[in-house]
MIBA-762707 format. One line per 4 residues: number of its first residue (from 1); their letters; for each residue y, z, x of N, C-alpha, C, CB. Coordinates in steps of 0.1 Angstrom, whole numbers. Atoms other than C-alpha are relative to their C-alpha. Glycine has a CB too. Example, Ala and Ser with C-alpha at 12.3 -4.5 7.8 and 13.67 -1.06 7.14 Angstrom:
<atoms>
1	as	-12:0:9:-45:78:123:12:0:9:0:12:-10; -11:0:-9:-11:71:137:11:8:-8:5:-14:4
</atoms>
This chain:
<atoms>
1	mtvd	-11:8:-6:-112:67:331:10:21:-1:8:-19:-14; -17:-7:1:-80:99:339:8:-6:-3:7:6:10; -8:8:7:-57:90:323:16:3:7:-2:4:-16; -12:-1:-12:-28:87:346:16:0:-10:0:-18:12
5	rllp	-8:-7:12:1:107:329:19:0:10:-11:22:-4; -9:-5:-4:35:107:332:10:13:-5:4:-9:2; -2:-15:2:46:143:332:18:7:5:-14:8:11; -14:-7:-4:80:163:334:1:8:11:5:8:-10
9	dqda	-4:-7:-6:73:181:361:-7:10:6:7:2:-4; 10:1:0:48:198:383:-11:13:-11:1:-2:13; 9:-9:9:35:228:359:-3:-7:-5:1:11:-7; 9:0:12:30:208:335:-14:-11:2:9:-5:-13
13	rdli	12:8:-9:5:184:361:-12:11:-1:5:-3:19; 15:-5:-2:-11:216:368:-6:6:-10:0:9:9; 7:-11:13:-16:227:331:-6:-16:-9:17:13:-12; 9:16:3:-32:189:325:-11:7:8:7:-18:7
17	eltr	18:-3:-14:-54:199:357:-14:8:-7:6:15:19; 3:-14:3:-60:232:342:-11:-7:-15:17:12:-4; 10:7:11:-73:217:309:-8:-8:-2:3:-4:-6; 11:14:-4:-92:186:321:-13:8:4:6:-12:16
21	eiad	13:-13:-7:-113:215:342:-8:3:-12:8:18:5; 8:-3:16:-120:237:305:-6:-10:-7:10:4:-10; 10:9:14:-125:208:283:-13:-8:10:15:-18:-12; 19:4:-5:-155:193:309:-8:13:2:-3:-9:19
25	kela	10:-7:-3:-170:224:315:-5:10:-14:6:8:11; -4:-5:15:-163:242:280:-5:-5:-9:12:-1:-3; 2:10:6:-162:211:260:-11:-11:0:9:-3:1; 0:12:-5:-175:183:273:-21:2:-2:11:-2:19
29	rrvd	9:-6:-4:-209:204:278:-5:2:-11:3:8:7; 5:-7:12:-215:214:248:3:-6:-11:5:11:-2; 0:5:10:-202:189:220:-13:-5:-4:9:-8:1; 9:6:10:-234:170:214:-8:9:-7:-8:-11:6
33	eher	0:-7:7:-250:198:206:-1:9:-14:1:0:3; 1:-3:9:-233:216:182:4:-6:-10:3:7:1; 3:10:12:-220:183:163:-12:-4:-3:5:-10:1; 13:3:4:-254:177:161:-9:10:-12:-8:0:15
37	aety	1:-7:8:-264:205:149:7:9:-10:-3:3:4; -8:0:11:-233:209:126:-2:15:5:-5:-8:-15; -1:-17:-4:-233:248:147:15:-1:3:-11:8:17; -18:-4:-7:-191:264:150:-4:6:13:11:14:-10
41	pegl	-3:-5:-13:-184:271:189:-1:13:-1:11:-4:5; -10:-12:7:-185:308:180:4:2:20:-12:18:-13; -7:-3:-8:-158:322:209:0:-8:9:0:10:4; -12:15:-8:-148:289:224:12:4:-1:1:-17:-9
45	fatl	-15:2:-2:-113:294:207:7:7:11:8:5:-13; -7:-15:-7:-110:329:222:2:-6:19:-15:19:-3; -1:4:-13:-117:311:257:10:-11:1:-12:-4:4; -13:8:0:-87:287:248:10:2:-5:1:-9:-3
49	gaag	-12:-12:-1:-70:317:241:3:8:10:-1:8:-8; 2:-8:-12:-75:330:268:8:-9:9:-15:4:4; -6:9:-7:-65:302:290:13:-5:-6:-8:-8:3; -1:2:-2:-38:300:277:4:-11:-14:-4:3:8
53	llgl	2:17:6:-42:265:253:2:2:-8:-10:-10:0; -3:0:14:-35:280:216:17:4:1:-12:12:-9; -15:-4:4:4:289:219:6:-3:16:2:18:-8; -2:8:-10:14:262:243:16:-2:-7:-11:-13:3
57	pype	-18:0:0:49:254:224:3:6:-4:8:-8:-5; -9:-19:3:58:287:216:11:10:10:-13:13:1; -8:-4:-13:80:307:235:-7:12:6:16:3:-3; 5:-4:-10:73:328:263:-4:13:-5:7:-1:11
61	eygg	0:-11:6:83:358:247:-7:9:-10:5:-1:-2; 4:-8:15:61:363:219:-18:-3:8:5:-12:-22; 13:4:-6:28:351:245:-3:-14:1:-11:6:-6; 0:16:4:36:313:237:-5:-6:26:28:-6:-10
65	ggqp	2:9:-14:32:285:269:18:-3:3:-12:-18:-3; -4:4:-4:64:277:267:5:-14:-2:-3:3:6; 0:14:-4:59:239:266:10:-6:-9:-14:-8:0; -6:19:14:78:206:250:-10:0:-3:6:-19:4
69	yevy	12:4:17:58:195:223:-5:-12:14:11:-11:-24; 5:9:-9:53:162:251:-12:3:7:8:-3:8; 8:-2:-8:33:183:272:-13:5:-9:6:9:9; 11:-8:5:15:201:247:-10:-8:-7:4:11:-9
73	lqvi	8:18:6:4:165:230:-11:-4:8:12:-16:2; 7:7:-4:-10:154:254:-12:12:12:11:-12:5; 10:-10:0:-30:192:261:-13:-6:-10:7:16:-7; 14:4:12:-49:183:226:-2:-12:4:2:-1:-18
77	eela	9:13:-1:-51:146:234:-10:3:9:7:-14:6; 9:-3:-12:-71:161:268:-10:1:-8:4:12:10; 8:-6:7:-91:182:243:-10:-9:-8:6:8:-6; 5:6:16:-96:159:215:-7:-16:7:17:-3:-15
81	arwa	7:16:-12:-110:128:244:-14:10:4:14:-7:20; 15:-8:-4:-138:158:248:-11:2:-15:5:19:7; 2:-9:16:-142:173:212:9:-5:-10:4:17:1; -14:-2:5:-120:163:188:2:6:-12:6:-12:-1
85	avav	4:-10:5:-135:188:165:11:13:3:-15:1:5; 0:-8:-5:-125:212:188:21:-2:0:-12:-1:14; -12:5:-1:-90:197:190:9:0:-10:0:-12:5; -5:-2:9:-80:193:157:1:16:-7:-6:-9:-7
89	atsv	-4:-16:3:-84:232:151:5:4:8:-9:9:-2; -15:-4:-7:-61:236:179:11:-7:-3:0:-2:14; -12:5:6:-35:215:161:3:9:-14:-2:-15:-2; -3:-1:17:-42:229:126:5:16:5:-17:-2:-15
93	htla	-8:-11:-9:-37:267:146:12:-3:1:-3:3:14; -13:0:1:-8:255:160:11:-1:-13:0:-9:7; -2:-2:17:2:246:124:5:9:-3:-10:1:-8; -6:-15:10:-1:277:108:5:9:11:-14:11:-10
97	chpv	-8:-11:-4:17:298:131:13:-11:3:-6:10:15; -12:7:-4:48:277:129:3:5:-12:1:-15:5; -4:-9:15:56:293:95:4:12:4:-13:3:-11; -5:-13:-1:56:329:112:11:-3:10:-12:11:3
101	hafg	-9:4:-10:78:314:141:10:-3:-10:-5:-14:11; -8:6:9:102:294:122:8:8:-8:-7:-5:-7; -11:-3:10:111:311:91:-7:19:-4:-1:-15:-15; 2:-12:-4:93:346:99:14:10:3:-7:-2:10
105	tdaq	-10:-6:-4:113:378:107:-1:3:13:2:8:-7; -1:-7:-11:121:396:140:-14:4:-7:13:10:4; 11:-9:7:96:420:127:-19:-3:-2:6:0:-16; 14:8:-3:68:397:120:-2:-6:10:-3:-9:-9
109	rerw	-3:11:-10:73:377:145:-6:8:15:17:-4:1; 3:-8:-16:66:406:175:-11:8:-8:15:11:10; 6:-3:1:41:419:150:-15:-8:0:6:5:-7; 8:13:-2:19:388:147:-3:-12:6:0:-4:-7
113	lpdm	-2:10:-16:26:359:173:-2:2:15:13:-5:2; 6:1:-9:16:374:199:-21:-2:3:7:12:5; 19:-1:2:-25:378:184:0:-14:-1:-9:10:-17; 5:13:6:-20:346:168:-1:-11:16:15:-6:-14
117	lagr	-5:9:-7:-2:328:202:-16:0:16:19:6:3; 9:-3:-11:-32:344:230:-14:-1:-11:3:17:10; 19:8:3:-61:331:207:-10:11:-9:-12:-1:20; 5:-14:2:-64:370:195:-6:-2:-16:12:13:3
121	lvgg	4:1:13:-65:357:158:5:-16:0:8:12:-11; -3:14:0:-69:323:150:1:-9:-10:-7:-6:7; 4:3:18:-60:303:117:-3:-13:-5:13:4:-10; -4:16:9:-57:278:91:11:-3:-4:-6:-4:-12
125	ysls	-17:4:9:-36:260:67:-2:-6:-7:12:-7:4; 5:-2:16:-38:267:29:8:-10:-6:2:16:-8; -15:4:10:-15:242:12:-10:-13:-12:19:-12:14; 4:9:13:-41:215:-8:-9:7:-4:-6:-14:2
129	epqa	11:-4:8:-59:222:-36:-10:-12:-9:7:9:-10; 13:13:4:-88:202:-55:10:-16:-11:-17:11:-16; -11:9:9:-58:188:-77:13:-10:9:9:13:-11; -16:4:-5:-28:187:-54:-8:-2:21:16:22:-5
133	gsda	-5:6:-12:-33:167:-18:10:0:3:-1:-9:2; -21:6:1:-4:143:-14:9:5:-3:6:-10:-9; -10:-7:13:11:160:-41:3:13:0:-5:-1:-13; 2:-16:-11:17:193:-20:11:10:-17:14:-2:26
137	aalt	-15:-5:15:46:201:-58:-9:4:-3:11:-8:-12; 9:-4:10:14:203:-77:-12:11:2:-6:-13:-5; 13:-8:-2:-3:232:-67:2:12:-12:-2:7:19; -6:-16:6:-12:261:-89:-7:7:-1:5:2:-12
141	crad	6:-13:-7:-27:287:-67:15:9:-5:-4:-1:21; -13:-5:-1:-5:313:-77:-2:15:5:8:-2:-13; -5:-13:-5:14:348:-64:7:4:-9:6:0:13; -15:-10:11:26:372:-87:1:17:3:-6:0:-24
145	rtgd	-7:-15:-5:46:405:-77:-8:9:-7:18:3:-5; 7:-8:10:27:433:-82:15:15:4:-23:3:4; -7:-10:0:44:469:-75:6:3:16:-9:11:-7; -6:-4:-13:43:469:-34:-5:-13:1:-4:13:12
149	gyri	1:13:-10:30:430:-26:-4:-13:-12:-17:3:14; 1:9:6:17:400:-42:-15:2:-2:7:-13:5; 16:3:-2:-17:391:-62:-5:-12:0:-7:4:-9; 1:17:2:-29:359:-54:-14:-5:-6:2:-7:15
153	tgnk	7:8:6:-52:338:-75:2:-14:-3:-1:4:-7; 2:17:2:-68:303:-77:-4:-4:13:15:-9:-3; 8:2:-13:-83:279:-56:7:-8:10:-14:-7:-4; -10:15:-15:-73:258:-18:-16:-5:3:13:9:24
157	awit	14:11:-6:-96:232:-8:6:-7:15:-3:-18:-13; -3:4:-20:-97:214:24:2:6:10:9:-7:5; -9:-11:-8:-88:241:47:-15:-1:11:5:19:-10; 3:4:-11:-98:234:84:-4:16:9:13:-11:6
161	hggk	3:-15:-8:-115:268:99:-5:7:-6:11:8:4; 0:-5:10:-123:277:63:-13:14:3:-2:-11:-12; 10:-8:-3:-141:306:64:4:9:14:-14:-9:0; 2:-3:-12:-140:315:99:14:4:2:-6:-11:8
165	adfy	-10:-1:-3:-102:317:103:3:13:-1:5:-8:-6; -4:-16:0:-85:353:113:13:0:-13:7:7:20; -13:3:18:-53:340:83:6:-10:0:15:10:-3; -7:8:7:-37:317:68:10:-9:-6:-1:2:-2
169	alfa	-15:2:2:-8:300:63:1:-8:-14:7:-10:13; 4:3:12:-10:297:28:13:-1:-13:-13:11:-3; -15:8:4:13:279:5:-6:8:-16:3:-25:2; 4:-5:13:11:297:-35:12:2:-9:-9:13:2
173	rtge	-9:3:10:32:291:-68:7:18:2:-8:-7:-18; -1:-15:7:56:323:-73:13:-3:-16:9:14:16; -5:8:8:78:301:-96:-3:-13:-10:6:-2:5; 7:10:14:80:270:-119:8:-11:12:8:3:-25
177	gnrg	-10:7:-11:91:237:-99:-1:-2:9:9:3:4; -3:1:-14:94:225:-66:4:12:4:11:-10:3; 1:-12:-4:113:257:-59:-11:12:-4:12:3:-3; 9:-14:-1:85:279:-72:-11:0:10:-8:3:-13
181	iscf	12:-1:-12:61:277:-41:7:8:11:-7:-17:8; -2:-9:-15:61:302:-13:-17:0:9:5:19:-4; 6:0:-8:44:306:18:-7:16:1:6:-6:9; 6:-10:-8:22:336:31:-8:0:10:-6:4:-6
185	lapg	11:4:-9:5:348:55:-10:6:-4:1:3:13; 8:-6:6:-24:354:44:-13:6:3:-1:-5:-6; 16:-4:-8:-58:374:58:-8:-8:-4:-8:14:-2; 13:10:-2:-88:356:66:-7:6:-9:-8:-1:14
189	hadg	11:-8:8:-110:383:49:7:11:-10:-12:8:11; -7:-15:6:-101:406:21:-11:-2:-14:22:1:-5; 5:-2:17:-116:420:-12:5:-15:-10:12:17:-8; -3:12:17:-116:390:-40:-1:-14:6:21:2:-8
193	ltfg	-1:12:-9:-115:364:-11:-11:-7:4:4:2:11; 12:5:-9:-143:337:-5:3:-12:0:-14:2:-5; 2:12:-10:-155:306:8:-9:-7:-5:-4:2:15; 15:9:11:-172:276:-10:-10:-2:16:7:-25:-11
197	rpee	14:6:-12:-203:258:13:6:-15:7:-19:-4:-10; -7:11:-12:-187:238:43:-4:-16:-7:-9:3:18; 9:17:5:-183:200:31:-8:-5:9:10:-14:-4; 12:14:-7:-211:172:41:10:-6:5:-10:-11:-11
201	kmgl	-8:8:-1:-188:155:61:-3:-7:11:12:5:0; 7:10:-4:-189:124:77:5:1:16:2:-15:-10; -1:-1:-12:-176:140:113:2:15:-1:10:-9:7; -12:-16:-4:-157:170:132:-9:8:-14:26:-3:-3
205	havp	9:-8:3:-192:188:122:4:17:5:-13:-7:7; 0:-13:-6:-191:219:142:15:13:-3:-2:-5:17; -13:-6:7:-154:230:126:-3:-3:-15:15:-7:5; 1:-4:11:-161:245:93:10:-9:-11:3:15:1
209	ttsa	-10:0:11:-141:226:61:-1:3:-14:4:-9:0; -2:-7:12:-138:246:32:8:5:-15:-1:6:4; -12:-8:12:-123:257:-4:-2:12:3:-3:-1:-17; -1:-14:-6:-113:292:-9:6:1:-16:11:3:17
213	hwdg	1:-3:12:-113:310:-42:8:19:3:-19:-2:-4; -14:-14:1:-82:340:-45:-4:3:-15:22:-7:2; 6:-5:6:-97:361:-67:8:14:-5:-11:0:6; -9:-16:-2:-66:389:-74:-3:2:15:-7:14:-9
217	vvid	4:-7:-8:-70:394:-40:24:2:2:-15:-8:13; -14:-6:-1:-35:419:-32:2:3:15:3:13:-9; -6:1:-16:-14:412:0:11:10:-1:7:-17:6; -15:-5:-2:16:434:13:10:-9:-6:4:-1:16
221	adrl	-11:8:-1:48:419:4:4:1:14:11:4:-9; -8:10:-18:58:417:45:-7:-9:3:1:8:19; 7:14:-3:33:387:43:8:-10:-7:-14:-1:-5; -2:4:0:55:368:29:7:-7:10:1:3:-5
225	lgqe	-4:4:-9:74:342:50:6:-9:-4:-5:-2:7; -8:3:8:107:333:43:5:5:-9:-3:-6:-3; -7:-11:9:123:337:10:-10:-4:-12:19:-3:-3; 6:6:7:107:331:-22:4:-18:-6:0:11:-9
229	gqgl	-6:15:2:106:291:-31:7:-8:12:10:1:-10; 0:9:-13:108:280:3:-10:-3:10:9:4:7; 12:-4:-3:72:276:5:0:-18:4:-11:8:-12; -5:12:-1:79:234:0:3:-7:18:13:3:-9
233	qiaf	-5:2:-19:104:237:29:-6:-1:13:7:8:6; 7:-2:-9:84:253:51:-14:-5:8:1:8:-4; 11:7:-4:56:231:46:-2:-8:4:-6:-2:-6; -4:16:-1:70:195:50:6:7:12:13:-11:-13
237	sald	-5:-5:-14:87:214:84:-13:-3:11:5:18:-1; 15:1:-14:54:221:99:-8:-12:-3:-13:16:1; 7:11:3:36:190:86:8:-15:8:1:-1:-19; -1:5:-10:59:170:111:-3:4:11:9:-3:0
241	sgrl	2:-11:-12:48:191:139:-19:-5:0:6:22:-6; 18:3:3:10:186:126:0:-10:4:-7:-1:-15; 2:13:-5:14:150:125:-4:-4:10:8:-6:-1; 2:5:-16:19:144:160:-13:8:4:14:4:12
245	giaa	13:-6:-2:-9:171:165:-11:-13:1:-2:10:-12; 7:2:3:-31:148:149:3:-17:8:-1:6:-14; -5:11:-14:-15:116:165:-8:3:14:18:1:3; 1:0:-19:-23:130:204:-18:2:-6:10:20:15
249	catg	13:1:0:-61:139:186:-4:-14:2:-5:5:-10; -8:16:2:-60:101:178:-9:-8:12:21:-1:3; 0:7:-14:-54:87:211:-6:5:12:12:-1:3; 11:-9:-13:-79:116:229:-12:-7:-2:-4:18:-2
253	laqa	11:4:5:-104:103:202:-4:-17:9:3:0:-19; 1:12:-3:-98:68:209:-3:-5:13:10:-5:-3; -3:1:-10:-95:69:245:-13:2:5:11:7:5; 15:-6:0:-135:86:247:-3:-13:-2:-5:12:-10
257	alde	11:13:1:-147:51:233:9:-8:6:-7:-8:-17; -4:10:-16:-125:30:256:-6:-2:11:10:3:6; 6:-5:-16:-139:49:284:-10:-6:-3:-2:16:5; 14:-3:5:-171:51:269:-6:-17:0:-1:9:-18
261	avay	10:13:6:-177:11:258:7:-6:19:8:-13:-22; -7:1:-17:-156:4:299:-14:-2:5:9:18:8; 14:-2:-6:-185:23:309:-13:-9:5:-5:7:-7; 16:12:5:-213:1:294:5:-14:6:-5:-3:-23
265	aker	-4:14:1:-193:-31:301:-2:-2:10:11:-6:-4; 2:0:-13:-195:-24:337:-14:1:4:6:10:5; 19:2:-2:-235:-19:338:-4:-5:-7:-10:10:1; 10:11:0:-249:-40:312:1:-16:4:-3:1:-14
269	ttfg	-1:18:-3:-257:-77:319:-7:-7:-6:-3:-6:13; 8:5:6:-262:-107:302:5:-17:5:1:6:-16; -2:13:-10:-268:-141:318:5:-2:15:7:-6:-6; -4:2:-16:-267:-132:354:13:7:-2:2:-18:7
273	rrii	-13:0:-3:-232:-114:350:3:16:-10:8:-15:-5; 0:-11:4:-217:-80:338:2:-3:-15:10:7:8; -6:9:9:-207:-87:305:18:8:-5:-13:-1:-15; -19:2:4:-170:-73:304:6:-8:14:11:21:-2
277	dhqg	-6:19:-8:-168:-108:328:2:-9:-5:-7:-9:8; 1:11:11:-173:-127:300:14:8:-11:-21:-2:-9; -14:-5:1:-138:-131:286:3:-3:-14:12:-8:10; -3:-6:16:-145:-125:246:0:12:4:-12:-1:-12
281	lgfl	5:-23:-1:-160:-88:259:20:3:4:-19:8:26; -14:-10:-7:-131:-85:282:15:3:-5:4:-6:12; -16:-6:3:-103:-94:264:-2:9:-13:14:-13:-4; 0:-15:10:-113:-71:235:-1:12:2:-8:2:-6
285	ladm	-6:-13:-12:-112:-40:259:8:-8:3:-8:6:15; -16:1:-6:-78:-56:272:5:6:-14:6:-18:5; -7:-3:17:-71:-51:226:4:12:3:-10:1:-15; 1:-17:-1:-88:-17:230:10:8:3:-9:5:10
289	aagv	-11:-7:-10:-64:-2:261:13:-6:-7:-2:-5:19; -14:1:6:-32:-18:245:-1:14:-9:2:-15:-9; 3:-11:7:-43:0:217:3:12:0:-9:2:0; 0:-16:-5:-47:31:231:10:8:10:-11:2:7
293	dtar	-15:-3:-9:-16:31:254:11:-1:-12:4:-13:13; -3:0:8:5:19:226:6:15:-14:-9:-6:0; -1:-9:8:-2:49:204:0:14:5:-10:-2:-8; -10:-10:-11:2:75:234:20:0:-4:-3:-9:20
297	aayl	-14:6:1:38:58:233:4:7:-12:0:-17:0; -10:0:11:45:62:203:3:17:-7:-6:-11:-13; 1:-10:2:37:96:199:2:8:8:-7:2:-4; -10:-3:-8:53:104:230:18:2:-1:-2:-8:7
301	daar	-12:2:4:86:92:220:7:7:-14:1:-13:0; -7:-8:6:86:110:187:1:15:10:-7:2:-15; 0:-11:-7:76:143:210:11:3:2:-6:0:10; -15:-2:-6:108:138:228:8:-2:-6:4:-6:8
305	rrda	-10:0:11:128:130:200:-1:18:-2:-5:-12:-16; -1:-17:2:117:169:195:8:6:3:-7:7:4; -2:-6:-8:122:181:220:12:-1:7:-7:-1:6; -17:5:-2:159:169:224:4:0:-9:5:-12:5
309	gmpy	-7:-3:7:164:185:191:5:-11:-10:9:6:8; -3:7:13:167:153:173:-8:-5:-9:6:-9:1; 12:2:7:155:137:144:-7:-9:-2:1:1:-8; 7:3:-11:121:127:147:-12:-4:-17:-3:14:15
313	grqa	8:-4:12:104:128:112:-5:-12:-3:7:8:-13; -2:15:-2:105:91:111:-10:-9:9:13:-1:5; 6:-2:-9:89:89:142:-12:9:0:8:2:7; 13:-16:1:62:118:138:-9:-13:-8:6:22:-13
317	svak	2:7:11:57:91:106:-10:-15:8:17:-3:-8; 8:14:-3:49:61:126:-7:7:11:9:-15:3; 12:-6:-5:28:81:156:-16:3:-8:6:13:2; 7:-5:3:9:93:131:-9:-11:-6:4:11:-6
321	lvat	6:12:0:0:58:118:-5:-5:10:6:-7:-5; 5:7:-10:-4:40:148:-10:2:5:6:0:7; 5:-3:-7:-22:63:164:-16:1:-5:7:9:5; 12:-2:10:-47:71:136:-9:-12:-7:6:7:-10
325	dtam	-1:15:2:-48:29:126:-7:-3:14:16:-8:-1; 5:3:-16:-55:23:166:-14:8:3:13:7:13; 13:-10:-4:-83:56:166:-15:-11:-11:4:25:-9; 11:7:8:-104:33:140:-8:-12:6:6:-5:-11
329	kvtt	0:13:-4:-99:0:153:-13:4:16:21:-8:4; 8:1:-11:-109:10:188:-16:8:-2:9:9:13; 13:-3:0:-137:31:179:-14:-10:-6:1:12:-9; 7:5:7:-152:6:159:2:-9:8:1:0:-11
333	davq	4:7:-8:-151:-19:184:-7:6:10:9:-5:4; 5:-6:-11:-162:4:208:-18:-1:-4:8:18:2; 13:2:4:-198:2:186:-3:-14:1:-2:4:-13; 3:13:-2:-192:-36:188:-6:0:14:13:-10:-2
337	vlgg	6:4:-18:-196:-36:230:-10:0:1:4:7:11; 17:5:-5:-226:-19:229:-5:-6:-12:-12:14:4; 11:5:1:-244:-37:204:-6:10:-12:-7:-1:15; 7:-5:7:-273:-25:188:-1:17:4:-10:-8:0
341	ygyt	1:-9:-2:-272:5:209:9:14:-7:0:-3:10; -8:-7:9:-235:15:199:-7:2:-19:14:-9:1; 5:-1:14:-253:17:162:-9:13:2:-8:-14:-7; 6:-18:2:-272:51:172:4:8:8:-16:3:1
345	refr	-4:-9:-2:-268:85:179:-6:0:15:-2:8:-11; 0:-6:-19:-279:81:219:8:-7:6:-13:-2:10; -8:-2:-8:-248:71:224:11:8:-7:4:-12:7; -8:-5:12:-211:87:212:9:-4:-8:4:9:2
349	very	-12:7:8:-196:56:200:-1:0:-12:3:-13:1; 2:-4:15:-211:63:168:7:5:-5:-7:6:-4; -7:-14:6:-198:97:163:15:-3:2:-5:15:9; -11:-1:-2:-166:87:175:7:-11:-11:2:-1:14
353	mrea	-3:8:10:-164:60:147:-1:9:-11:-7:-12:-1; 1:-15:15:-171:90:118:12:8:3:-16:15:1; -11:-8:2:-148:107:133:11:-7:-2:2:8:9; -8:4:3:-121:86:135:5:-3:-11:-1:-4:4
357	kimq	-2:6:11:-118:79:101:10:15:-12:-18:-6:-6; -9:-15:1:-106:114:91:14:-3:4:-5:13:12; -11:-3:-6:-77:107:109:10:-1:-3:2:-3:6; -12:10:8:-63:84:87:10:9:-12:-10:-14:-10
361	ifeg	1:-9:15:-67:110:57:11:9:5:-18:11:-5; -5:-11:-2:-60:141:70:16:3:2:-8:4:9; -17:0:-8:-20:155:80:10:-13:-11:-1:-9:23; -11:7:8:-7:128:46:-9:-9:9:19:1:1
365	tnqi	10:12:-3:-30:99:44:7:-11:10:-5:-8:-15; -5:10:-9:-19:66:63:12:-6:-14:-14:-12:7; -5:6:8:-5:53:31:13:10:-5:-10:-5:-9; -12:-7:2:22:82:25:7:-2:16:-4:17:-6
369	qrmv	-11:1:-10:34:81:61:8:-16:-1:-8:3:16; -9:8:1:43:42:54:8:3:-15:-8:-14:3; -9:-6:11:56:60:23:13:2:4:-5:12:-5; -6:-5:-1:78:77:40:9:-5:15:-7:11:-2
373	isrh	-7:5:-7:88:55:69:12:-14:-3:-10:-3:9; -8:16:6:98:25:40:15:10:-7:-15:-13:-18; -12:-4:7:120:54:27:15:6:8:-7:12:-8; -10:-1:-13:137:62:59:8:-10:2:-6:3:12
377	lak	-6:12:-2:143:23:62:9:-8:-13:-11:-10:6; -9:3:12:161:25:27:11:9:1:-6:1:-13; -14:-8:0:186:48:34:11:-8:2:1:10:11
</atoms>
């Protein structure tokens, strides 16, 4: 089913149509092969970048698309409905560009943003560590001043695009306490930088998630973004937007599962009737559709607040929580609709269910989202 979207103007409608064409041609036709073989789609992100899909919410003066977040997120949703791993990596790339755009100097923006937004440089986000996931302030990777730069030493974990990205938004300790963390635009390849074996994940197989070991890697001083000690502020400012990206990914994944379940229910017959015409199953599909629509409305509300310059942190957490919990339920229900076939790899819904689980975990677990929401309520 093609989602009937409420978009702000004709340019946005044209962009969604372009996205659908590219997604059908470049993603939908390749996803099964790469996810089953767990192989990286070489060249695909360059294709997305050349089409202008990797810099949509950033200013046109740096090569971005100049699109509001409500449009960008609907592009992400369209990508996720064809290939969740690619949509997640696209969202992460957008997240990794944020520190340069929001906290970089004019010289840093002019030097790096055009290649980043055009997809000539694809980015990753490197905040988590083996002992520091939800508790970002607990990180121990260090960046020590040298004569003309910084020496990076330590381990990072759970890096989407790890080992494949051209740069990382890297957070490392330059001092003590919460104000002792800084943000760097770190190179993707350098002497002393090595990556662990890709994690053996339940889903999102085509894009690697790895650890990284920084063994005294020296980087230039101009790769510091913002001021020393500003790292947590930078990280948290980017994560609100990143949570909206994951909400859009989860909504697209749920929409794909719903579409597949509906199509199957229209074709499969029992007791002389299509199974969609049995009230018990029809009501299940109705609940799935209501959940998807609610998830979409939640992330669009947060996005429109962001576009209007209003506070949106609580709404971003609500959107991430609602959309990812919905994706988990809808994909599980889609497997149920297909019965025994849903439990086989012949149909995509079993993969959708595996992919949905991680969306309740990354960009802040859903327990963290509940904590954020409750703190806003307590103010």
